[in-house]
C-alpha positions in Angstrom: -168.9 -83.8 1.6 -169.1 -86.3 -1.3 -166.0 -86.7 -3.4 -165.9 -88.5 -6.8 -163.2 -91.0 -5.6 -165.5 -92.5 -2.9 -167.2 -95.8 -3.1 -170.7 -96.5 -1.7 -169.3 -97.7 1.6 -167.2 -94.5 1.9 -170.0 -92.1 1.3 -170.5 -89.6 4.2 -173.4 -90.3 6.5 -176.5 -88.8 5.0 -175.2 -88.7 1.4 -177.7 -89.1 -1.4 -177.6 -90.7 -4.9 -179.2 -88.7 -7.7 -180.5 -90.2 -10.9 -180.5 -88.1 -14.2 -181.4 -89.0 -17.7 -184.0 -88.7 -20.4 -187.7 -89.2 -19.8 -188.4 -92.9 -20.0 -184.9 -93.8 -18.8 -186.3 -95.3 -15.6 -185.3 -92.7 -13.1 -188.5 -93.0 -11.0 -188.8 -96.7 -11.2 -185.1 -97.5 -10.6 -185.0 -94.7 -7.9 -187.9 -96.2 -5.9 -186.3 -99.7 -6.0 -182.8 -98.5 -5.2 -184.1 -96.5 -2.2 -186.0 -99.6 -0.9 -182.9 -101.7 -1.4 -180.7 -99.3 0.5 -183.4 -98.5 3.2 -183.3 -94.9 2.2 -186.0 -92.4 1.2 -187.0 -91.6 -2.4 -187.7 -88.2 -3.8 -189.0 -87.7 -7.3 -188.4 -84.0 -8.2 -191.2 -84.0 -10.8 -193.6 -85.0 -8.0 -192.1 -82.4 -5.7 -192.8 -79.7 -8.3 -196.3 -81.0 -8.8 -196.9 -80.8 -5.0 -195.3 -77.4 -4.7 -197.5 -75.9 -7.5 -200.6 -78.1 -6.9 -200.8 -79.0 -10.5 -199.6 -81.8 -13.0 -196.2 -81.2 -14.5 -197.7 -80.6 -18.0 -199.8 -77.8 -16.5 -196.8 -76.2 -14.8 -194.8 -76.3 -18.0 -197.7 -74.8 -19.9 -198.1 -72.1 -17.3 -194.5 -71.0 -17.2 -193.1 -72.0 -20.6 -189.7 -73.7 -21.3 -187.3 -71.0 -20.0 -189.1 -70.2 -16.8 -189.9 -73.9 -16.1 -186.2 -74.6 -16.2 -185.4 -71.7 -13.9 -188.1 -72.8 -11.4 -186.9 -76.4 -11.5 -183.3 -75.3 -10.9 -184.3 -73.2 -7.9 -186.3 -76.0 -6.4 -183.5 -78.6 -6.9 -180.8 -76.2 -5.7 -182.8 -75.7 -2.4 -183.0 -79.4 -1.6 -181.8 -80.3 1.9 -182.1 -84.0 2.1 -180.2 -86.9 3.6 -180.0 -90.7 2.8 -182.3 -90.1 -0.2 -182.4 -91.4 -3.8 -183.3 -88.4 -5.9 -185.0 -89.1 -9.2 -184.7 -85.9 -11.2 -186.7 -84.5 -14.0 -184.9 -84.8 -17.4 -184.3 -81.1 -17.8 -182.4 -80.7 -14.5 -179.1 -80.7 -16.4 -179.8 -77.3 -17.9 -179.4 -75.7 -14.4 -175.8 -75.5 -13.3 -176.7 -74.6 -9.8 -179.0 -77.6 -9.6 -176.3 -79.9 -10.9 -173.8 -78.6 -8.4 -176.3 -79.1 -5.6 -176.9 -82.7 -6.7 -173.2 -83.4 -6.9 -172.7 -81.9 -3.4 -175.3 -84.4 -2.1 -173.5 -87.5 -3.5 -173.0 -89.5 -6.7 -175.0 -88.4 -9.7 -175.9 -91.4 -11.9 -176.8 -91.0 -15.6 -179.3 -93.7 -16.5 -178.2 -94.0 -20.2 -181.2 -95.3 -22.2 -180.8 -95.7 -25.9 -182.7 -93.3 -28.2 -184.8 -96.3 -29.4 -185.8 -97.1 -25.8 -186.7 -93.5 -25.1 -188.8 -93.3 -28.2 -190.6 -96.6 -27.3 -191.3 -95.5 -23.7 -192.1 -91.8 -24.3 -193.3 -91.5 -27.9 -193.4 -87.9 -28.8 -193.7 -86.8 -25.1 -197.2 -85.3 -25.5 -198.9 -84.6 -22.2 -195.9 -85.8 -20.2 -194.6 -82.4 -18.9 -191.5 -82.9 -21.1 -189.4 -79.7 -21.2 -189.0 -79.5 -24.9 -188.9 -76.5 -27.2 -191.6 -76.0 -29.9 -190.7 -77.9 -33.0 -188.0 -79.9 -31.2 -188.3 -83.7 -31.6 -187.4 -86.4 -29.0 -184.4 -87.2 -31.3 -183.3 -83.6 -31.1 -183.7 -83.4 -27.4 -181.8 -86.7 -26.9 -178.9 -85.4 -29.0 -178.9 -82.1 -27.1 -179.1 -83.6 -23.6 -176.9 -86.6 -23.7 -173.6 -84.7 -23.5 -175.0 -82.7 -20.6 -176.0 -85.8 -18.7 -172.5 -87.2 -19.3 -170.9 -84.0 -18.1 -173.1 -83.9 -14.9 -172.7 -87.5 -14.0 -170.2 -89.1 -11.7 -171.4 -92.6 -12.9 -173.1 -93.8 -16.0 -175.3 -96.9 -16.2 -176.4 -98.1 -19.6 -179.9 -99.4 -19.0 -180.0 -101.3 -22.3 -182.0 -104.5 -21.9 -181.9 -104.4 -18.1 -185.1 -104.5 -16.1 -185.3 -102.2 -13.0 -184.0 -104.8 -10.6 -181.0 -105.5 -12.9 -180.3 -101.8 -13.1 -180.2 -101.5 -9.3 -178.0 -104.5 -9.0 -175.6 -103.2 -11.6 -175.6 -99.7 -10.1 -174.9 -101.0 -6.6 -172.0 -103.2 -8.0 -170.6 -100.2 -9.8 -170.9 -97.9 -6.7 -169.3 -100.5 -4.5 -166.4 -101.4 -6.9 -165.1 -98.1 -8.1 -165.7 -94.5 -7.3 -166.2 -93.4 -11.0 -167.8 -95.9 -13.3 -169.5 -96.7 -16.5 -171.5 -99.9 -16.8 
């Protein structure tokens, strides 16, 4: 069982690293590179939902609506039984306490902390992206609502700032090897 005071080398055999953060924070890109670097598998939970339902994320969201989409996402994440995996989550995973607890039981949960400006630049208004956003809510509103939830869920925080994916992976590995709880 993972405990917050563990460094990367002290993680139990089979532990996972989960990435949380806003759409556009780099969870999928950084996750793939981190997994390759560690020699682990990579699981993108948005792709898992798409495979499960046989439809693009936006269609799934349109079919279920915001509240039910979050419930479905929480159930799928809470049921994960994976080992030695980097898990790139959907941005709304932090609304599901059972899902967050399941991720924390697997290992470190890293918040990729992109700035609001970076999120706006990468995602725009989020149209067609499968973004779990309430009608009338803006990206700015969503960012303000979610950021404290990401911080609460995370065991580690990595400011992505001007880092490219390789620099994010290097900084994250350094953080995980140096100290059990960290902010970089």
